[in-house]
N, C-alpha and C positions, 0 to 999 in steps of 0.2 A: 591659287585659285586656277581651276581647270579652265581651258579657253570657252568651253560652251557655257560654264557658269558664269565666267567674266561677261560674255555676249549678253546674256539674259540679264545680268545686274545693270550693265550700261544702258540697255533698251529700257529697263523699268526707270532708271534715274532720269533718262531723257524725257520719257513721257511725263514725268512729274516736273520737268523744268529744272532739274537740279544743276545742269550745266549751262543753263541759258546765258549767265553773265560771263562766261568764260570768253577770252578774248581770241582764243586759238583752238582749232580743232585737230591739232597734231595728236591729240589723246586718241583719235579714231584711226590713225594711219595704218594700223596693223589690220584692221577689219578689211573685208572684202570689197575692194575698190573697184568702181566700174571702170572698164577699159576706155571707152570713148564716150564724151558727152557733147550733145549738141544744143547749142545756146541760141534760141531764137530771139531775135532783139538785142543782138550782142553789144550794141554800142549804147545801150541804156546804161544809167548810172549804177543801178543796182547791178545789173549784169557785168559791168566792168569790175566792180568790186569782187564778184563771185570769181570771175576768170582769173584776177590777180592772185586770189587766195588759193584756188586750186593748183595754180601752177607752182606757187610757193610751197604748198602744204601736201601735196600729193604727187602721185605719177600719172595721173589720168591725162589722155590726150583730149583736146578741145577741137569742135568745130563750130566756128563762130559764123552765124547766119544773120546777115544785115543787108540793107538796101544798098550801101555803098560801101564795099568791102575796103576801098583804099583808106577809109578812116582808121581802120586797125591794122594797117600794114606793119606797124612797128612790132606787132605781136606774132607775126608769122615765124614758125620756127619748125623744128622736127616733130613738136609735140601740138602744133596749133596749125590748123587749115582754116582758110578763110572761104566762106560761099556768099556770093552776092545774089540776092533775090529777095522776094516779098512772100509773106505767109499766104497771100491770095493766089500763089502760083504752086498748084499742086506738083507739077514736074520739078520745080526747083526743090521743093520740100523733099520729093522722093529721092531726088540725087544726093542731097544733103544727109538724108536719114539712113542710108545704106550702111549697115554694120554698126550702128550706134547702140548703146546700152542704156542711155537715159536721155529724154529730151526735157530741156528746161526752157519754158517760154515765158518771156517778160515782153508782152506786146501792148500796143495801143492802137486804137483804130476800130475796124470792122471785127470786132472780137468774136461774134456769132461766126462770121464766114471763116476766120482763122481757126477757130476751134474745131468747126466741122471738117476743115482741110487736114489739120493735124491729126484729128482721130481717124480719118479715112486713110491717110498716109502711114500712120503708125500700124494700122491693121495691115495694109498692104506689104509693109516691110517687116511684119512680125517683131515690132518694137512695142514693148508693154509699159515701161516706166515713164511717166510723165509728171513734171512739176510744173504747175500753172499758178501764175501770180494773178490774183484777182483783186477784189476790193472788201472792205468792210461794208456791210449793209445789204448783201445779196440775200440774206436770209431775213432781212427786217429786224436784225438782232441789236439794233441801237434805237435811240429815241426818234420820234417824229422830226425833231428839230435837226439832228444829224443826217436824217434821210433827206430833208429838204437840201442841205448842204451838198449831199452827193448826188443828187438827182440828175445834173447834167450828163453824167456818164454811166449811172447805175444801171440803166436797162441793158446796155450792152454786156456788162459783167454778170448780170443775172442769166441772160440767154447763154452765154458761154459755159457757165458753170452747170447750168440745167443740162447741156450736151454732154459735158465731161462726166458728170455723175451717172448718166444713163448709158454711158460706154461701158466696155468690158476692160478697160486700161487699168493698170495699176498706178492710180493718179495720187498726187497730193496737192491739194488746193491750199494756197496760203492767202490769207486776207488780212493785209495790213491796213491800219488807219492812215492818218495824215502822217506824211513823211518829212524828215529833216535830213540835214547833212551833217548832223553831229557826229564826231569822230569817237563814239563810244557804243559799246555793246551791252544793252541791258533790256532784256524783255522777257515776257510770260506769254503763254499760250492758252488759247480756249479751243473747245471743240464745237462741231456744228451742234445746234441745239442749246447752246449756252449764250447768255448774253455777253455781248463784247465789252470788255472792262477798259474804262478809262479812254473813251473814244475821242475826248477833247485833248489828250495829251499826243504830241507828235513823237512818232517811232522813228529811230534813225535808219537810214538805208543800209548802214554797217549791220545793225541788228537783223534786218531782213535777210541780208547776204549771209550772215552767219548761219541762220536756220538753213537756207538753201545749201550752203556748203556741208553741213553735217548730213543732210538727206543725200547729197551727191556721194559723199564718202561711206555712207551705210544705207543703201537704197531700200533696205527692208523696214526702215523706220516710216511710220505714218502712212502706210499704203491704204488706199482708198479713204482718206481722211481729209477734212477741211478744218483748217487751223486759223483761227484769228490770232494775230500776233500784235501785242499791246506793250507800251511801256507801263512797268508796275507803278 
């Protein structure tokens, strides 16, 4: 199979979720990999899973951005740079974002402010590709019962998603449901405009990390898409 045909085939199969249950993305190692990935909120549990897998399964370089860089000192290497800062600080973001290919943001807190700062900084540094972790419910794509459960933090997620979708960035928004630490990869995807499936089931952080890794290894996947990720 020609390389161009192979890429098209893999892209179609990914869109259909055909590889969602695979436990490794080494399958994609020969595709065009980004040179440098900036991870914002790098000490989060999903972000740690993503970092570990990218270092093991690819040749990308990582910039890990977090409030206390010393928490990840053990990861420093020729491929890993640590940046201490907060997403509310545009200067810190701009310093960390110089020359990166992908920004993956896994943040909590003032998401509206963070999203605006990230969009502005990406524009200023000519960085296009963003992976943004949000939440189920931002489009009211679940029942009223689930929306009430999500209400304490849903407002900030909605505001940040609105900002990102109004930008000119090549974004992918990922909307997981309730999370678990189950050590398994098993998930399916829905698109914006579709009802979220099985919102009562807990999706593993390993599953969310798997989707992020796949996009990092093939950045052309799911551009300007908003993906609900759920346990089948």
